[in-house]
N, C-alpha and C positions, 0 to 999 in steps of 0.2 A: 516459607511455605513448605508443606510436606513434599511437594514435587521436587523442590530445590534440594531438600535434604537427601531424598532418594537418589537424585542425580549425582550429588557429591559423594554419597556413601558408596554407591555401587558403580560409579563411572559408566553411566548408561549413554554417553554421547554417541558411541558407535551404534548401539541399538536404536537410538532415536534417529540417527541419520538413515538407517536401514528402513525404519517405519516410514519416515518422511519420503524417501525415494519411492517406496511401494504405493503409498496412499496419495501423495501429491506430487506426481511426476513432473509437472510443469515447473513448480517451485524448486524441486530438487535439481532439475536441469539448469535453472537460472543461477542457483548458488554453487554449481559445480565449476570450479575454476578451469577445469580441463575441457569443458564443452566449447567447441569452436564452430561458428557459422559464418556464412558469407556476409560481408558488409557492403551494401550497395553504394555507400558513400566513398568507398575505397576503390582505387583503380583495379579493374578486373575482378571486382567483388572479393577482394582479399579476405581470407578467413581470419576472424578476430574473436576474442572471447565473447561468448554469447551474451553475457550480462552487459558488457559494454555496448554491443550492437543494439540491444533492446533499449537500453537507456538513451543511446544516441538518437534513436528514432523519435522519442518524445522530446528530447532536448532540442533537436533541430526544428521541431514544430513550435516550441515555446519561444525560442530566441527572437524570432521576428516580431513577436507580440509584446515585447518589452514596452512599457509605458501605456499599455492598454489595460482596461479592466478585464480581469480573467476569472472565470469560474472553471476549475479543472475537475471533471468528473471521471473517476477511475473505478474499474470493476475488477474484482477477484485478484488475479496475479498482477493486473495492472496497477493495483493500489500499492504493491510492494515496489514496482518499478518507479511509479510516480513519487513515492516517498524518497527513494534514493536520489532521483533526479532533482527534486526540490531542495534537498539538503546540499547537494553538490553545486547547484546554481547559486545558492546563497553564498557559498564560500568563494565562488568565482567572481560574483558580482553582487555585493551586498545591496545595491540599489534596485535589483530586480525584485518585483513584488507580484505575488499571486494572492489577491484578496480572498477568494473563496476556493476551498478545497473540499470536495465531497467524495466519499468513498462508499461503494455499494458491494455487498457480498464479500467483504474483505477478510483475509486470514491474518491480518496484522496482529491480532490478539493472541495467536498461538504462541506458547512459550518458546518453541523451537525457532519460529520465525523471528521473534524478538531477539533471541540469542544470536541468530545469524546476522541480524542488522548490527548488533553491538560488535560482533566479531569482525565483520567486514569494514566497519567504519573506524576501527581501531580507537575506541574511546579511551581517554586517559583518566585514571583515578576512579575511585568508587562513586564520586558524586555524579560522574557523567555516564555511568553504566546503566542508563535508562533510556528507552526510546522516548523521544519527545516531539512536540510539534515543530516542524521546520520553521525557522525564523522568517523565511520568505513568505509564509502565510500570515497576512496582516489583519484579516477581519473575522474569518470563520472557517472552522474545520468541523465537518459533520460526518458521522459514521451512521449510514443507514443500513440496518440489518434486520433480517427475518430470523426469528428463533429457530425455524425449521431448516434453515440453510446450513448444510453440513460443512461448507467451507468457512462460513463465518461462525465458527463454533463458539468463540468468545464474543458475544454481542456487546459487552460493556468494556469499551476501550478506555473510557475516562478514568477508571480506577488504576489502569496500568501505565498509561502514557503521560509523560510530564508536559508542562506548558513551556512555551518559548519565552524569550526575554520580554516580549510584548504582552505576556500573560494570556496568550491565546492557547486554549486547551481544546482537545477534541471533545465534541458533544455527541452523545449517543441518541439516536432516534430509532426506536424499534417500530418496524412497519410490517405490513402483510404483503408478501409477494404472491399475487394471485395468478401468475402466469400458468396457462395450460397449453400443452403441446397440441398439434393437430389431432392427435389421438385421444385428447382429453386427459392426459397425464400431467399432474402438477410438477413444476420444476421451480423450487423455491430459490434457486441460485441464478436463474436466468436474468440476464441484464435487462431484457425488454420489460419484464415484470417490475423490476426496481424503477426503471426510468418513467413508468407511467403511474407510479404511486402519487397520491395527493401531496404527501409530505415533500417529495423531491420536486414536484411541479411548483409548489409554493416557494420553495427555496430558489428555484430558477426565476420565478416571477419577481420575487423580492429583489433579486440581483439585477434584473433587467430594468426595474423601476427605481432603483436606488440612485 
């Protein structure tokens, strides 16, 4: 890709990190190894790496649900955290299953986000240097995105993300987020708008009746 050539030719990693920090501060905070926050699961709320604390919150919610049918719905930055947690859970306990994974307003398709995932997960060899479906997802992974959502800039994840060993690949479903603020202003990234779309409602209904 042209972007990859420019990145390699001009070594723009530093510039990309700067842009990332200025435009998507929450994700930059998450990927910064030096960011420390209090962990309520630790005595006296000991300060721990922020990324580990955020992952731990979701992990602690999922663990008691093992052997249950689960549909995990994640929004925005939560889709990155969820992805990391699902990959780690599968490595810790291959028998843990999350049948349905749904993401809404996700930045997972951004090149810099994918690069961070590969970097943090220490992938080995060229074959593995691709973000793929977590093995823990056994039935369906759907990406719901509105083209007007500035966070979900890449609405087509299927072209970029690989399948897992069960041949489960993310499926893209372009929807219309019609949320309006109390002042009548549209917010195409708002979770409320995504959650009430017919497409996601049908997904949840099919899960409940399956």
